[in-house]
C-alpha positions as CSV (number, residue, x, y, z in Angstrom):
1,M,-15.0,18.0,-16.2
2,I,-17.0,18.8,-13.1
3,A,-15.9,21.2,-10.5
4,T,-14.3,19.4,-7.6
5,E,-12.8,20.5,-4.4
6,I,-9.4,18.9,-3.9
7,R,-7.8,19.0,-0.5
8,A,-4.6,17.6,1.0
9,A,-5.1,14.3,2.7
10,G,-3.9,13.6,6.2
11,P,-3.6,10.7,8.6
12,D,-7.3,10.7,9.4
13,D,-7.9,9.9,5.7
14,A,-5.7,6.7,5.7
15,D,-8.5,4.2,6.3
16,A,-10.9,5.8,3.7
17,I,-8.1,5.9,1.2
18,A,-7.3,2.2,1.9
19,A,-10.9,1.2,1.5
20,L,-11.2,3.0,-1.8
21,H,-7.8,1.6,-2.9
22,A,-8.9,-2.0,-2.1
23,D,-12.3,-1.6,-3.7
24,S,-10.7,-0.2,-6.9
25,W,-8.2,-3.0,-7.1
26,R,-10.9,-5.6,-6.6
27,R,-13.1,-4.1,-9.4
28,S,-10.3,-3.2,-11.8
29,Y,-7.5,-5.6,-11.5
30,R,-9.3,-9.0,-11.9
31,G,-7.0,-11.1,-14.1
32,M,-4.1,-8.8,-13.5
33,M,-3.6,-9.6,-9.8
34,A,-4.3,-12.9,-8.1
35,D,-7.9,-13.5,-7.3
36,A,-6.9,-15.1,-4.0
37,Y,-5.2,-11.8,-3.0
38,L,-8.1,-9.6,-4.2
39,D,-10.7,-11.8,-2.5
40,G,-8.6,-12.0,0.6
41,D,-7.6,-9.4,3.1
42,V,-6.4,-6.8,0.6
43,L,-8.2,-4.1,2.7
44,A,-6.1,-4.9,5.8
45,E,-2.9,-4.8,3.7
46,R,-3.8,-1.5,2.0
47,R,-4.8,-0.1,5.4
48,A,-1.4,-1.0,6.8
49,V,0.3,0.7,3.8
50,W,-1.6,3.9,4.0
51,R,-1.3,4.2,7.8
52,E,2.4,3.8,7.4
53,R,2.6,6.3,4.6
54,F,0.9,8.9,6.7
55,A,2.8,8.0,9.9
56,A,6.2,8.3,8.2
57,P,5.7,10.1,4.9
58,R,8.5,10.6,2.4
59,A,9.5,14.2,2.1
60,D,8.3,14.3,-1.5
61,Q,5.0,12.5,-0.9
62,R,1.8,14.4,-1.6
63,V,-1.7,12.9,-1.3
64,W,-4.8,14.8,-2.3
65,V,-8.5,13.7,-2.1
66,V,-11.9,14.6,-3.4
67,D,-14.7,14.2,-1.0
68,G,-18.2,13.3,-2.1
69,A,-20.6,11.0,-0.4
70,G,-17.5,9.6,1.3
71,L,-14.2,9.6,-0.5
72,A,-14.7,10.1,-4.2
73,G,-11.1,9.8,-5.3
74,F,-7.4,10.3,-4.4
75,V,-4.0,10.7,-6.0
76,C,-0.6,10.0,-4.4
77,L,2.4,11.7,-6.0
78,F,6.1,11.4,-5.2
79,G,7.6,14.6,-6.5
80,D,11.1,13.2,-6.8
81,G,10.1,10.0,-8.5
82,D,12.8,9.9,-11.2
83,P,15.7,12.3,-12.1
84,V,14.8,12.1,-15.8
85,L,11.1,11.4,-15.9
86,G,10.1,13.6,-13.0
87,A,7.3,13.3,-10.5
88,Y,5.7,9.8,-10.1
89,V,2.0,9.3,-9.7
90,D,2.0,6.3,-7.5
91,N,-1.8,5.9,-7.2
92,L,-4.9,7.4,-8.8
93,H,-8.2,5.9,-7.9
94,V,-11.8,7.2,-8.2
95,H,-14.7,5.6,-6.5
96,H,-16.6,3.3,-8.8
97,G,-19.8,5.2,-8.5
98,A,-18.1,8.6,-9.2
99,Q,-16.2,7.5,-12.3
100,G,-16.9,9.4,-15.5
101,R,-17.4,12.7,-13.7
102,G,-14.0,14.3,-14.3
103,I,-12.6,13.5,-10.8
104,G,-9.6,11.5,-12.1
105,A,-8.7,14.2,-14.6
106,A,-9.1,16.9,-11.9
107,L,-6.8,15.0,-9.5
108,L,-4.2,14.5,-12.2
109,A,-4.4,18.2,-13.2
110,H,-3.9,19.1,-9.5
111,A,-0.8,16.8,-9.3
112,A,0.5,18.4,-12.5
113,G,-0.1,21.9,-11.2
114,W,1.9,21.0,-8.0
115,T,4.7,19.5,-10.2
116,L,4.8,22.7,-12.4
117,A,5.0,24.9,-9.3
118,E,7.3,22.8,-7.1
119,R,9.4,20.9,-9.6
120,P,9.8,23.3,-12.6
121,G,10.9,21.6,-15.7
122,S,9.9,18.2,-14.3
123,G,7.7,15.7,-16.2
124,L,5.1,13.4,-14.7
125,Y,4.7,9.7,-15.1
126,L,2.9,6.6,-13.9
127,W,2.7,2.9,-14.5
128,A,-0.5,1.1,-15.6
129,F,-1.1,-2.6,-16.1
130,E,-0.8,-3.3,-19.8
131,A,-4.1,-5.2,-19.5
132,N,-5.9,-2.2,-17.9
133,V,-7.1,-0.9,-21.3
134,P,-9.6,1.6,-19.9
135,A,-7.0,3.3,-17.7
136,R,-4.5,3.5,-20.5
137,G,-7.1,5.0,-22.8
138,F,-7.9,7.6,-20.2
139,Y,-4.3,8.5,-19.8
140,R,-3.7,8.8,-23.5
141,R,-6.8,11.0,-23.9
142,L,-5.2,13.3,-21.3
143,G,-2.0,13.5,-23.4
144,A,0.2,10.7,-22.0
145,V,2.7,8.9,-24.2
146,E,3.4,5.2,-23.5
147,D,7.2,4.8,-23.7
148,A,8.1,1.6,-21.9
149,R,6.9,-1.8,-20.7
150,E,8.1,-3.7,-17.7
151,E,7.1,-6.6,-15.5
152,F,6.5,-5.7,-11.9
153,P,5.8,-7.8,-8.8
154,D,2.5,-7.0,-7.0
155,P,1.6,-7.2,-3.3
156,G,-0.5,-10.3,-3.9
157,G,2.6,-12.3,-4.8
158,G,2.2,-12.3,-8.6
159,S,3.5,-10.0,-11.2
160,G,2.1,-8.1,-14.2
161,R,3.3,-6.4,-17.3
162,S,2.9,-2.6,-17.0
163,V,3.1,0.3,-19.4
164,R,4.8,3.6,-18.5
165,C,2.6,6.6,-19.3
166,V,4.6,9.9,-19.5
167,W,3.7,13.5,-19.6
168,P,7.0,15.2,-20.4
169,D,5.3,18.6,-19.9
170,P,2.7,18.4,-17.1
171,A,1.2,21.7,-18.4
172,V,-1.0,19.6,-20.8
173,L,-2.7,18.2,-17.7
174,A,-2.8,21.4,-15.7
175,A,-4.6,23.3,-18.5
């Protein structure tokens, strides 16, 4: 893993986060989300989502970013995601050109560290498209256990089967 400086994101980061989010979806979710949505104005839709999230954040929302030549990656965590599973990683995206450098692992480790400090005894979990084999492999290499499958609607009007990836003890990520 490379050394990365992780900082809390703020409203001024909303548009850069939205741009990275849209680009990541366009590159990674072909065949999982509707092409018409991905090829359409997904950027404007993501921009509206992120501006709203920063304008009226949930009390348990935390967003951290890694800067590089622009935004290199971000993670969004909801600390009170589930009373049993714990904190919910809502988004984790790394710029295409920065993948493979340890940024995603560093962001997850940061989220895990926050969870350990602020929600002692809490686990950490996320959902990944079942068809997103690279992401699921990444999470398993970091100690996640896949424990459930469910069909979810997506913002593009479709739906996709997802797999829940769980870290009952986030310390495996924070180490």
